[in-house]
C-alpha positions in Angstrom: -8.0 -1.8 -5.4 -10.9 -3.8 -5.8 -13.7 -4.4 -3.3 -12.4 -8.1 -3.5 -9.1 -7.1 -2.3 -10.4 -5.3 1.0 -12.5 -8.1 1.7 -9.9 -10.8 1.7 -7.5 -8.4 3.3 -10.3 -7.6 6.2 -10.5 -11.4 6.6 -6.7 -12.0 6.8 -6.3 -8.8 9.1 -9.2 -10.3 11.4 -7.1 -13.5 11.6 -4.1 -11.8 12.2 -5.8 -9.8 15.4 -7.2 -12.9 16.8 -3.7 -14.4 16.9 -2.1 -10.7 18.0 0.3 -11.0 14.9 -0.8 -8.0 12.9 2.8 -6.7 12.5 4.2 -10.3 11.9 1.6 -10.8 9.0 2.5 -7.4 7.6 6.4 -8.4 7.6 5.7 -11.3 6.0 3.4 -10.0 3.3 6.1 -7.2 2.6 8.7 -10.2 2.3 6.4 -12.0 -0.2 5.6 -8.9 -2.1 9.6 -8.1 -2.3 10.1 -11.5 -3.6 7.6 -11.4 -6.2 8.2 -8.1 -7.7 11.9 -10.0 -8.4 10.2 -12.4 -10.2 7.1 -11.0 -11.7 6.6 -14.0 -14.0 5.8 -16.0 -10.9 2.1 -14.5 -10.7 1.9 -15.5 -14.2 2.6 -19.1 -13.5 0.5 -19.3 -10.5 -2.6 -17.7 -12.5 -1.8 -20.2 -15.6 -4.6 -22.7 -16.2 -2.3 -24.8 -18.1 -0.8 -26.0 -14.6 -2.9 -28.2 -12.4 -4.1 -26.3 -9.4 -2.6 -28.8 -7.2 0.7 -28.3 -8.7 0.5 -24.7 -8.3 -0.5 -24.8 -4.8 2.2 -27.3 -4.1 4.7 -24.8 -5.6 3.4 -22.1 -3.7 3.4 -23.9 -0.4 7.2 -25.0 -1.3 8.4 -21.3 -2.2 7.2 -19.5 0.9 6.3 -22.0 4.0 9.8 -22.0 4.9 9.9 -18.4 5.9 6.3 -17.3 6.2 3.4 -17.9 8.6 1.2 -20.6 7.8 -1.9 -18.5 7.7 -0.2 -16.1 5.1 0.6 -19.3 2.8 -3.0 -20.5 3.5 -4.1 -17.2 2.6 -2.1 -17.0 -0.6 -3.6 -20.6 -1.6 -7.0 -19.4 -1.2 -6.5 -16.5 -3.3 -5.1 -19.0 -5.8 -7.9 -21.4 -5.6 -10.4 -18.8 -5.9 -8.6 -17.4 -8.9 -7.6 -14.4 -7.4 -3.8 -14.5 -6.9 -3.4 -11.5 -9.3 -5.3 -9.3 -6.5 -2.4 -10.4 -3.9 -0.8 -6.7 -4.3 -4.1 -4.9 -3.8 -4.8 -7.2 -0.7 -1.7 -6.5 1.0 -2.0 -2.7 0.3 -5.6 -2.9 1.9 -4.0 -5.1 4.9 -1.2 -2.3 5.4 -4.1 0.3 5.2 -6.2 -1.8 8.1 -2.9 -1.9 10.1 -2.4 1.6 10.1 -6.0 2.7 10.7 -5.9 0.4 13.7 -3.0 2.2 15.0 -4.7 5.5 14.6 -1.7 6.2 12.0 -2.2 7.5 8.5 0.3 7.7 5.6 0.7 11.3 3.6 2.3 11.1 0.3 4.1 14.0 -0.4 5.2 15.3 -3.5 7.6 18.6 -3.6 9.6 20.2 -6.6 12.7 20.1 -4.4 13.9 17.7 -1.7 12.5 18.6 1.7 14.8 19.3 4.7 14.4 16.9 7.9 12.8 20.2 9.5 10.6 20.9 6.7 9.3 17.0 7.0 9.0 17.3 10.6 6.9 20.6 10.6 4.9 19.2 8.0 4.1 16.3 9.5 3.1 17.8 13.0 0.6 20.4 11.0 -0.8 17.1 9.1 -1.1 15.3 12.4 -3.2 18.3 14.2 -5.2 18.7 10.7 -6.6 14.9 10.8 -6.2 14.0 14.3 -3.9 11.0 13.8 -0.3 10.1 13.7 1.1 10.9 10.2 3.9 8.8 8.3 5.3 10.5 5.6 6.5 9.4 2.4 8.3 12.2 0.2 8.9 12.3 -3.2 10.7 14.6 -5.5 8.5 15.7 -8.7 10.3 18.5 -10.4 7.0 19.0 -12.7 5.5 20.5 -9.7 7.9 23.5 -10.2 7.4 24.5 -6.8 5.1 24.0 -3.7 3.7 20.7 -2.5 1.0 18.0 -3.5 -0.1 16.0 -0.4 -2.1 12.9 -0.5 -4.0 12.2 2.8 -6.6 10.0 3.7 -7.7 9.6 0.1 -7.7 13.4 -0.3 -5.6 15.5 -2.3 -4.3 18.6 -0.9 -2.5 20.9 -3.8 -0.2 23.6 -2.9 1.8 23.2 -6.2 3.0 26.3 -7.9 1.2 24.6 -11.2 -2.1 24.8 -9.3 -1.8 28.2 -8.0 -0.8 29.6 -11.5 -4.1 27.6 -12.9 -6.2 29.3 -10.3 -4.8 32.9 -11.2 -5.5 31.9 -14.9 -9.1 31.0 -14.1 -9.4 34.3 -12.1 -8.1 36.6 -15.1 -10.3 34.6 -17.6 -13.5 35.2 -15.6 
């Protein structure tokens, strides 16, 4: 994500906060992302200088104004006008991070070699919450390349409890 994405997302988040619509805007942004991911060529169309800017803005408004808040459509139009519509996904990710931060919630991405049980997920969630002092939401992914253990991404840091990493550490100790 770029610094520009952060700035645009911050401006949108402040607008949402003024209107008490942080969650509503997040839902709308997620809906737009879902639609755009189904038709990736739409971003190419919106970015194309071959189509007049006014026409692209009109198409954008027609596509989204019926089901997303006016400020979201205006936000997307601004990105389009400034030639930054390709940064939309980055803006959405930054907005989500701002929303989670404002709620004192963080997301931990947990990769494990095998599927974790619900009990394991809950215990891990509790430990991570105590460790970082925030509520933690977890996204669990199975990654068989780990061979064993866990790889956790939390607040921009990586905590590596994988078997692969442990074996690498043992190898380093032995080679000294």
